[in-house]
C-alpha positions as CSV (number, residue, x, y, z in Angstrom):
1,M,0.1,-0.1,0.0
2,R,1.1,3.5,-0.9
3,Y,0.7,6.8,0.8
4,V,1.0,9.7,-1.3
5,E,1.3,13.0,0.1
6,D,0.0,16.0,-3.0
7,A,-2.1,15.5,-5.8
8,T,-1.9,18.0,-8.5
9,C,-4.9,20.0,-8.9
10,R,-7.1,22.0,-11.8
11,P,-10.4,23.9,-11.6
12,V,-13.2,22.0,-13.5
13,T,-15.9,24.4,-12.6
14,D,-16.4,27.3,-10.1
15,V,-16.7,24.6,-7.0
16,A,-14.7,21.3,-8.1
17,S,-11.5,20.2,-8.9
18,R,-9.8,17.2,-10.6
19,C,-6.7,16.3,-8.6
20,T,-4.6,13.5,-10.1
21,C,-1.4,11.9,-8.6
22,T,0.8,9.1,-9.6
23,P,2.7,7.0,-7.1
24,E,5.7,4.8,-7.2
25,V,5.3,1.0,-7.6
26,T,8.2,-1.0,-7.3
27,R,8.6,-4.1,-9.3
28,E,8.0,-6.5,-6.1
29,E,4.6,-4.8,-4.5
30,P,2.2,-6.3,-7.2
31,A,3.9,-9.9,-7.0
32,G,3.7,-9.9,-3.1
33,S,-0.5,-8.6,-3.1
34,A,-3.4,-10.8,-3.4
35,E,-5.1,-10.6,-7.2
36,G,-8.2,-9.4,-7.4
37,T,-10.0,-5.7,-7.5
38,W,-8.3,-3.4,-5.6
39,Y,-9.2,0.2,-4.4
40,V,-8.1,3.5,-4.1
41,S,-9.2,5.8,-0.7
42,V,-9.2,8.9,-1.0
43,P,-9.1,11.9,2.2
44,A,-9.6,15.5,1.0
45,T,-8.8,19.0,2.4
46,A,-10.4,21.7,0.8
47,E,-9.1,25.4,0.9
48,D,-11.4,26.2,3.7
49,G,-10.7,23.8,6.1
50,G,-13.2,21.0,4.7
51,T,-12.8,17.7,4.7
52,A,-14.1,14.6,3.2
53,F,-13.2,10.7,2.3
54,V,-13.7,8.7,-0.6
55,P,-12.9,5.3,0.5
56,R,-13.8,4.1,-3.5
57,A,-12.6,6.9,-5.0
58,A,-11.0,4.4,-7.9
59,A,-10.4,1.0,-8.8
60,F,-7.8,-1.3,-10.8
61,G,-7.6,-5.0,-10.6
62,L,-3.9,-7.2,-10.3
63,T,-3.7,-10.3,-12.4
64,P,-0.7,-12.9,-12.2
């Protein structure tokens, strides 16, 4: 599991932004992980200090 400190964000509307990040994954990490669907969870903090947590913001699969 990887922790990413920051993301690059750009506004898509007056009240919403789209943020992306790219964690580095070593060759050994997927080999030692369980096969199947994995989910990306995202904590977010707004400029006004508000926070939100999305437990399944994205999904990806690992196959042998």
